N, C-alpha and C positions, 0 to 999 in steps of 0.2 A: 375758375370752384372761389368760392365765396370764404371769408373769411373765417364764418361759423363752422362750415365743413370740414377744411385747414385743421381747426383748432380739436373737431372730434379725432379726425384721422390721428391726430398724434397726441391724445389722450387714449386710443383704443390701442394704439402701436405701446406707449407707457405701460399701459395693463398688461397687455402679451408679454413684454420683459420681463416685467413683473413678477407674474406667472412662470413663465420660465427660466427665472431664476431663481424663485421659491421652489420649483420642482427638482429643481441641479442640487439646490441645497440640502433639502428633502432627501434626494438618492444619495448624495454624497456620504450624507450625515450616518444615515441607516448602513451605508458598506465600510464606513471606516468606524462605527459600534461593532459590527457583524466583526469584521480584521481584529480588533482589540479582542473580541472576546476569544477566538479563534486562537491567537498568537500568544496571550496570557499565560498560558500553561508550558508552549516552550520560554519565554519571558524566565517563568518564576523556575522553573527547573534550571537554566542556565545561571541564572541569582545565586539559588540555591549552594550551586556546588562552589560557589565563592563566600560560601558565609563559615560563621563559626557557630557555634552549635544555642550560645544564646539569641544571637539574630533570626536561627529557625524558630525560635520557640517563640520570639516577640511578634514575627511577621513579618519584620522588616524585607522592605522591597528595593528604595533606591537604593543602589550602590552610588557611595562618597557623600551621601545625606544622610540617609540610616543609619548606614554602617560602613565598614572600609572593609574591602573585599580582601581574601586570604584566598590562598589557593589549598586550603585544608581537602576539600575535595578531590582534586585533582592527584595530590599528593598522596592520597588512601590509592592509588592507582599507578602512582609512580609515572606519572605523565604533566607533575609542574616543571615550570623551567629549574628549579634546583634539583630534580631525581631523574628528568629524564637522558640525560647520559651517564646515570650511572645502573648497575645490575639491579633488577627489580625483579621478582619471583612474583610479585600481585600482577605486575606489567606484562609479564611473562604469560600468566593466565588471562587475562584479559585477551592480550592478542590471538591466543589459542581457541578461546572461546568467539572470538570476533570473525576467523578464520574456520571454524566450524560453521557457524548463523551463515556466514557469506557464501559458503560451500554449497550447505543444505538450501538454501532459500532460492538463490541462481539456479541453481540446477533444477529444482523440483519446479520450478516458477516457467525456465525453458520447455522441460520435460512438458508440461502438464499444456501449455500451451499449443504446440508440436501435435501431441494427443487428441487435446478439445478443438483443437482446428478441422484436423482431417475428419472426426466426429460430427460436426456440425456441419461441415461442410456435405457431409454425408447426406447429414436428418435434414438439410435444405435443400438439396437440389435431387434426392434419389427417395423412390417410395420403398418401405419396406413393412415387413407384418411377422412378429415375433409372438407366437400364439395367439391371444386376443390381442397383443398392443401393435399397433401403428406407431406412425413417428411420433406425434405430439402424446402420446403413452409414453412409448419411448425416453423423451425428454424430461417429460414428468418423473418417470422414473428417475434420471440422474440428478434430477434436483432435490427429490425426496430424500436423498441419502444426508442430505445438509440438515433434515430435523431431525434425526437420530442426536442424542447428546454425546458430548466425547466419552464421559463417563461407562455410557454403555458398550462400546469400544473396549476401554480397558482392558479388561481380562483376557477377552479372545486376540486381542494382540501381544499381551504380555503373554501368552500359551504360545501362541504363533511364531513369535520371534526367539523365542526360549531357543525352538524346538529348531527351527531354520538357523539359528546363529546370529541374529540379527542384533541382538540388543546390544546398545553401546557403539553402533556405529553409523557411521554418518550414511552407508547407504539406506541403511532403513529408514531413517529418518527422512530420505529423500522420497524414496518409494512411500512412504505413510503421507506425507504431503503432499507429494502428486496428487492422490485418490482422493485428497482431503479438497483441494482446488479444483481440478479437476470439473466437477458439476458446474462449478460458478462459467469456469472458461468456456463451456460447451455452450451454455443458454446467452452468455453475450457474443459469441461469436454466430450462434445460430442465427440470432436478429442482424448480425453485421452480411452474412450470405444472402441472407432472405433479401433484404435490401438491393443486391447488385443483380442488374435486370439478365437473366438468363440467354436475351441475346448477342450479350459481348462473347461468352462459349460455346454459341450456334456460330458465330463470324469466326472465333478462330479456329472451330475444328475444320470449316468449311475450307479455310487457306491451308487447311492441312496438319495440325496441332492435334493430339489425343487429348483424351480427359487429365491428364497431368499433365501435358504443355500449359493446355490452358489452364487449368488452376496456378499451376507456377508462374506463368505468363505472362495471366490475364488478372485472375479474379485476387491474386495473394499481394502484389502491389495494390489496388483498391484496400483489402481488407486489411490493412497494415495498420493504419491510426488505432483500428479497435483491437490488433490484437497487442500491440504498446500499452491500451489500455487495461487489455486482462491480462498481461504482464504483471505492471505495476500493481494490481489489485491483488494477484498471486503472492506477490512479493511483498507486499506488507503483509497479508495473513502469514506468511510462513517465516517470514523474519520474527514477528511478534507470538509467535506460538508458544505456552509454554506448557500445557499440561502432559502434551504426548513426550515433549524433550524431558522435562523430570520423571517421567515414569519410564523411557525406555532408555535411559541414558545413566550413565552414572560418572565415569570418569574422561574417556577418552573424546566424547562425542557431544559434552556439553555445548548447549548455545548461549547467546547472552542472557535472555530473559530469564535463565534458572541463574545465570549470575548476580543478576539483579533483584532477583526475589533473596537472595540469600544474604546480602547485605544487612544482618541484626547480627546482634553480641548481648554479651551481657549485661550490656547498660542500656540497651534498645535499638531503635533502627539509626544506625548510620545516614542521616537525610542528605547531608553532602555528598558521601559517598554514591546513594543510590542516584543523586542528581546527577552527577557528575560521568556516571555510567549510563544512565538513560539517555543523556544528551550525546555522547558517545555513540549510541546505539540509535537515535534516529536520525543522526547527522547523517548517514549514507542515503535516508531514505529522502531526506528533502533534495540532497542535491540530485540524486536519481529525478524527482519529480521535477526540479527546474530546469533539468535537462532537458528531458521528453516531453515538455509540457505544452508543447505544438500539437505532439500527437495523441495527450490527452484529450487537448480539447476538439483535434477532427473528430476523434472515435467518440467524446460524448455528442457532438453535433450531430453526427452521420446516426445516432440514436435516436434523437432528439427530431429530426428530420422525419426520419420514418417513421 
């Protein structure tokens, strides 16, 4: 190999490495910028909970640089270091609302995933006909329930719940939230089950399993990532729901979003209290998302491959 050919090869290698490095810098730069954009609201919420009123109005962002952090927001909830060991009516009310939100969101999400998975499995494996509607029409009927704005359903549910004695009850919110997220779960799980070959069930039935045995033994473990993804989506939607919680509850079954919206007074909005309460409300969702991240990625990847 001549000296000229060696020089050309080395020059081509340098250009290739330069392009590779430039592409990596561009990709990681875009990802870092997007991460900053996505995480900035959480950062703003956390820092605001440690601000005094003047710091909030000035828009100071960097603690110990623009302002000195204080526990004003957390003290208003009875969760600051100097109040956590004492009795606090506000903290008791916060824990009550937190428990209501947890029970309502978890119960409705689990119930929606169980019922939605069974409905989606039936729509993906069997043929139905109801009047003129077939499987695709039935699936679209479920999805069409999301078209109705919540305010249209306000009066019917208010009258119905008053007649059934479900106003201001956790059971009433659980039933309503289950109906609210059920169409989304059905559509997500229908795609999950449709991507699983029917030959697996046929082989299981040949080995002696019935329909339910094949479903619980073979299909359910394969579809578990999709179920977890549907559960987390349902949990986020029900945890953050405000309209029906404010409409159908008053004292006993109020949730965190209702308490968060009530952080106003004669002097205006208590931004520090609202920020502390908002961070305390989103922290469980963040923890659940981190713990179940691998299931979310598997569920999204399964849908993308299909």
